[in-house]
C-alpha positions as CSV (number, residue, x, y, z in Angstrom):
1,M,0.0,0.0,0.0
2,P,1.4,3.4,-0.9
3,R,2.3,5.9,1.8
4,F,1.0,9.5,1.5
5,Y,2.2,12.6,3.4
6,F,-0.2,15.3,4.5
7,D,1.5,18.7,4.9
8,V,-0.7,21.3,6.6
9,V,-0.5,25.1,6.2
10,V,-2.6,27.1,8.7
11,Y,-2.4,30.9,8.7
12,G,0.8,30.7,6.7
13,T,2.6,28.3,9.0
14,L,3.7,25.0,7.5
15,A,3.6,21.7,9.4
16,E,5.3,19.0,7.4
17,D,4.1,15.4,7.8
18,E,7.2,13.3,8.7
19,E,5.5,10.0,9.1
20,G,2.8,9.7,6.4
21,I,-0.1,7.3,6.3
22,E,-0.5,4.2,4.2
23,M,-3.7,4.4,2.1
24,P,-5.1,2.3,-0.7
25,D,-4.8,4.9,-3.4
26,I,-4.7,8.6,-4.3
27,A,-8.5,8.9,-4.2
28,A,-8.4,7.9,-0.5
29,A,-5.6,10.3,0.2
30,E,-7.5,13.2,-1.5
31,N,-10.6,12.4,0.6
32,E,-8.5,12.4,3.7
33,A,-7.0,15.7,2.8
34,A,-10.4,17.3,2.3
35,I,-11.8,15.9,5.6
36,S,-8.6,17.1,7.4
37,A,-8.8,20.6,5.9
38,M,-12.4,21.0,7.1
39,A,-11.7,19.5,10.5
40,I,-8.7,21.7,11.1
41,G,-10.6,24.8,9.8
42,S,-13.5,24.2,12.2
43,D,-11.1,24.2,15.1
44,E,-8.9,27.1,14.0
45,F,-11.3,29.6,12.4
46,P,-13.2,30.6,15.5
47,S,-10.0,31.5,17.4
48,H,-9.0,33.7,14.5
49,G,-12.1,35.8,14.3
50,G,-13.9,33.4,12.0
51,N,-11.7,34.1,9.0
52,G,-8.9,32.1,7.5
53,M,-7.6,29.4,5.2
54,V,-6.2,25.9,5.8
55,I,-4.4,24.0,3.1
56,V,-3.6,20.3,3.2
57,E,-1.2,19.1,0.6
58,V,-0.7,15.5,-0.3
59,R,2.7,14.3,-1.4
60,N,4.3,10.9,-2.1
61,K,7.5,9.5,-0.6
62,E,9.5,11.2,-3.3
63,G,8.1,14.5,-2.2
64,Q,6.0,15.0,-5.4
65,R,2.9,17.1,-4.7
66,L,-0.1,15.0,-5.7
67,A,-3.1,16.9,-4.5
68,S,-4.2,19.9,-2.4
69,A,-7.4,20.6,-0.4
70,T,-8.2,24.1,0.8
71,A,-10.8,25.1,3.4
72,T,-11.6,28.9,3.7
73,M,-13.9,30.8,5.8
74,T,-14.9,34.5,5.8
75,L,-17.2,35.8,8.6
76,Q,-18.9,39.1,7.9
77,I,-20.7,40.6,10.9
78,V,-23.5,43.0,10.0
79,R,-24.3,45.3,12.8
80,N,-26.8,47.4,10.9
81,K,-30.2,46.9,12.5
82,R,-32.3,48.2,9.5
83,P,-35.2,45.9,8.7
84,R,-34.9,43.7,5.7
85,P,-36.9,44.8,2.6
86,S,-40.2,43.0,2.3
87,S,-40.5,40.5,-0.6
88,L,-42.7,41.4,-3.5
């Protein structure tokens, strides 16, 4: 089974995966990257004002980048108390 490495970039800080994970194929690794990006984002975004980006890059043992998953969030707070326009 091939080994894939999942490097994570959170708010510009890179954490390289030194160990990797054996997975059946690249499709499984891509799915893991997407799930990881969303999970890390859900933990990190609230502590950064609800805004940010998490990138999980998948590479093989040779260091070749195979895939990338990005989770972004932008929180816009509206403090205007005007009533919403009525629908027609």
